[in-house]
C-alpha positions in Angstrom: -36.0 -46.8 -56.8 -32.5 -46.0 -57.4 -33.4 -43.0 -59.6 -35.8 -41.8 -56.8 -32.8 -41.9 -54.1 -30.6 -39.9 -56.8 -33.4 -37.4 -57.1 -33.5 -37.1 -53.1 -29.9 -36.8 -53.0 -29.7 -33.9 -55.5 -32.5 -32.2 -53.8 -30.8 -32.5 -50.3 -27.5 -31.4 -51.8 -29.2 -28.3 -53.3 -31.0 -27.5 -50.0 -27.7 -27.8 -48.1 -26.2 -25.4 -50.6 -29.0 -22.9 -50.1 -28.7 -23.1 -46.3 -24.9 -22.7 -46.5 -25.4 -19.6 -48.8 -27.9 -18.2 -46.3 -25.6 -18.8 -43.3 -22.6 -17.2 -45.1 -24.9 -14.2 -46.1 -25.9 -14.0 -42.5 -22.2 -14.1 -41.2 -21.2 -11.4 -43.9 -24.2 -9.3 -42.7 -23.1 -9.6 -39.1 -19.5 -8.6 -39.8 -20.7 -5.6 -41.5 -22.5 -4.5 -38.5 -19.5 -5.1 -36.3 -18.4 -2.1 -34.4 -15.0 -2.8 -35.7 -16.1 -1.9 -39.3 -17.9 1.3 -38.0 -14.3 2.3 -36.4 -12.5 1.6 -39.5 -15.0 3.7 -41.6 -15.1 6.5 -39.1 -11.3 6.6 -38.8 -11.6 7.0 -35.1 -11.6 4.7 -32.0 -13.8 6.1 -29.4 -12.8 5.1 -25.9 -14.8 5.4 -22.6 -13.2 5.7 -19.2 -13.4 7.5 -15.9 -10.3 9.3 -15.0 -9.1 9.0 -11.4 -8.3 5.4 -11.1 -4.6 5.2 -10.6 -2.5 4.0 -12.4 -5.1 3.2 -15.1 -6.6 6.4 -16.1 -5.7 9.8 -14.7 -5.3 13.2 -15.5 -1.7 14.9 -15.5 -0.7 18.4 -14.6 -1.1 19.3 -18.2 -4.7 18.1 -18.4 -3.8 15.1 -20.6 -5.6 11.5 -19.8 -2.7 9.1 -19.0 -2.1 5.8 -17.5 -2.0 2.0 -18.2 -5.3 1.8 -20.1 -4.6 5.0 -22.1 -1.2 3.6 -23.3 -3.0 0.4 -24.3 -5.7 2.5 -26.1 -3.0 4.4 -28.1 -1.7 1.0 -29.2 -5.0 -0.3 -30.1 -5.7 2.9 -32.3 -2.4 2.4 -33.9 -3.0 -1.2 -34.7 -6.2 -0.1 -36.3 -4.7 2.9 -38.1 -7.3 5.3 -36.7 -7.3 8.3 -34.4 -8.0 7.8 -30.7 -10.9 9.7 -29.2 -10.8 9.5 -25.3 -14.2 10.1 -23.5 -14.1 10.7 -19.9 -17.4 9.4 -18.4 -18.9 9.1 -14.8 -18.6 5.5 -13.5 -22.1 5.0 -12.7 -23.2 5.8 -16.2 -20.3 4.2 -18.1 -22.2 0.9 -19.1 -25.4 2.7 -20.3 -23.0 4.9 -22.3 -21.5 2.0 -24.0 -25.0 0.4 -24.6 -26.2 3.7 -26.2 -23.1 3.9 -28.5 -21.5 7.0 -26.8 -18.2 5.2 -27.3 -16.9 1.8 -28.8 -15.2 0.2 -25.9 -14.8 0.6 -22.1 -11.1 0.7 -21.1 -11.4 1.7 -17.4 -9.8 -0.8 -15.2 -13.4 -2.7 -15.3 -13.6 -6.0 -13.2 -15.3 -8.7 -14.9 -18.4 -9.8 -13.0 -21.3 -11.9 -13.9 -23.7 -9.1 -13.0 -21.8 -6.7 -15.7 -21.6 -9.7 -18.1 -25.4 -9.8 -18.4 -25.2 -6.4 -20.1 -21.8 -6.2 -21.8 -19.3 -8.5 -23.2 -15.7 -8.7 -22.0 -12.6 -9.4 -23.9 -10.0 -11.8 -22.3 -8.6 -10.3 -19.0 -5.4 -8.2 -19.5 -4.4 -8.0 -15.7 -5.6 -9.8 -12.7 -5.7 -7.8 -9.4 -7.6 -7.9 -6.2 -8.8 -6.0 -3.1 -6.5 -4.8 -0.6 -6.5 -2.5 2.5 -5.2 0.8 3.5 -5.5 0.7 7.4 -5.2 3.5 10.0 -1.8 3.5 11.6 -3.5 3.1 15.1 -4.6 -0.5 14.2 -1.0 -1.7 13.2 -0.5 -5.1 14.4 -4.0 -5.5 15.8 -6.0 -6.0 12.4 -4.1 -8.3 10.1 -6.7 -9.1 7.4 -10.2 -8.2 6.2 -11.7 -10.7 8.7 -10.5 -8.5 11.6 -12.6 -5.7 10.4 -15.9 -7.6 10.5 -17.3 -5.6 13.4 -19.6 -2.7 13.8 -17.2 -0.6 15.7 -15.0 -0.4 12.6 -15.6 2.2 9.7 -14.7 0.9 6.5 -14.7 2.9 3.3 -14.6 2.4 -0.6 -15.9 3.9 -3.7 -19.6 3.6 -4.8 -20.5 1.1 -7.2 -17.3 -0.7 -7.3 -16.0 -4.3 -6.6 -14.5 -2.7 -3.6 -17.9 -1.9 -2.2 -19.2 -5.4 -3.1 -16.2 -7.0 -1.3 -16.9 -5.0 1.7 -20.7 -5.9 1.8 -20.1 -9.6 1.0 -17.0 -10.3 3.1 -17.2 -7.6 5.8 -20.9 -7.4 6.4 -20.8 -6.5 10.1 -18.5 -3.3 9.6 -19.8 0.2 9.5 -19.5 0.7 5.8 -19.3 4.3 4.1 -19.2 4.7 0.5 -17.8 7.7 -1.5 -18.0 9.1 -5.0 -14.2 8.9 -5.6 -11.3 6.8 -4.6 -9.4 9.7 -3.0 -12.4 10.7 -0.8 -12.8 7.2 0.5 -9.0 6.9 1.3 -8.6 10.3 2.8 -11.3 9.5 5.3 -8.8 6.9 6.9 -5.8 9.4 6.5 -7.8 12.2 8.2 -8.8 9.8 11.2 -12.5 9.6 10.3 -12.3 5.9 9.3 -10.5 2.7 10.1 -9.9 1.2 6.8 -10.2 1.7 3.1 -10.7 -1.2 0.7 -10.0 -1.0 -3.0 -8.0 -2.5 -5.8 -4.4 -3.2 -5.1 -2.8 -0.9 -7.7 -4.6 2.0 -6.5 -3.6 1.3 -3.1 -0.1 0.9 -3.9 -0.1 4.4 -5.5 -2.0 6.3 -2.8 0.0 4.9 0.1 3.1 6.0 -1.8 1.8 9.5 -2.2 -0.2 10.1 1.1 0.2 7.1 3.5 3.7 7.5 4.9 3.4 7.6 8.7 -0.5 7.5 8.6 -1.4 4.4 7.0 -0.6 0.6 7.3 -0.8 -1.4 3.8 -2.3 -4.7 4.0 -1.0 -5.7 0.5 -2.2 -9.3 0.1 -5.2 -9.2 -2.0 -8.2 -11.1 -0.6 -10.2 -11.3 -3.6 -9.6 -12.5 -7.4 -10.4 -9.8 -10.0 -9.8 -9.9 -13.5 -9.9 -6.7 -15.4 -10.9 -6.6 -19.1 -12.1 -4.4 -21.8 -15.9 -4.3 -22.4 -18.0 -3.9 -25.5 -21.6 -4.2 -26.6 -23.3 -7.7 -26.9 -23.6 -9.5 -30.2 -20.3 -8.4 -31.7 -18.1 -11.6 -32.2 -15.8 -9.9 -35.0 -14.7 -7.0 -32.5 -14.3 -9.5 -29.5 -12.1 -11.7 -32.0 -10.0 -8.7 -32.9 -9.6 -7.4 -29.3 -8.4 -10.9 -28.1 -6.0 -11.3 -31.0 -4.5 -8.0 -30.2 -4.2 -8.6 -26.6 -2.3 -11.8 -27.5 -0.1 -10.0 -29.9 1.0 -7.1 -27.3 1.6 -9.6 -24.6 4.2 -11.4 -26.7 5.8 -8.7 -28.7 7.1 -6.6 -25.6 4.6 -3.6 -25.7 2.4 -5.0 -22.8 5.6 -5.5 -20.7 6.8 -2.0 -21.5 3.4 -0.5 -20.3 3.3 -2.8 -17.4 6.7 -1.7 -16.1 5.9 2.1 -16.6 2.7 2.1 -14.9 2.4 -0.9 -12.5 5.8 -1.5 -11.4 7.2 2.1 -11.9 6.3 5.2 -9.7 8.3 7.8 -11.7 4.9 8.9 -13.4 3.4 10.0 -10.1 5.2 13.4 -10.0 3.4 14.2 -13.3 -0.2 13.7 -12.1 -2.4 16.5 -11.3 -2.6 17.1 -7.5 
């Protein structure tokens, strides 16, 4: 009986060993398929974004892509010791483009949402923002929050397919909502007296108000939504996700993130270099 028990123990140990080898082989195979390995072999990090979302990704007067995300992308490529390739992509097609491997990562001020998370994976948030309001000057003192805009007599604008649009539809459902292809088009509708309010991400509202809002707009700068922004990659890639989260943790603690944040979020000197 003892001999039989010993035999069973040996067989169990052998089976466990085989299973461990199989799991290890599977892990190694998964790592080899990681986008991270592809980037290193290619020697190039391909970053997808849509230029025009100030101050995260924009085109300057020399035709270069610049902004908060672009500086972070440069630091990322430097950390990988590869070249950076910037791929400007229309917002409504940016997730399908990632899914079909047109680029390796989305770095485009993308808000983490459950709907998007069904199609892509997000790294840890690198900044948290929210929706703010640029209001027509004529409503100063009368409209004090998004709740006051919940009336069919008010025309509210935002950009098509964004969390700004979602916030309007969810929290201001009774207003007369109009969507636009770009942020400037939607905001200028208020400047030109054709709409009552523009709803969009706080950082963009800060910049637009500084550029074109003087004497024409009232800035309701208290965000009324919670929106973490994060980099997006394809599903099924734990190695790349692990690298990104560790990279973010590193730059947030060695001064690089603070330098980039102060330049693009706190500072406004860069505005004079942006294409008009």
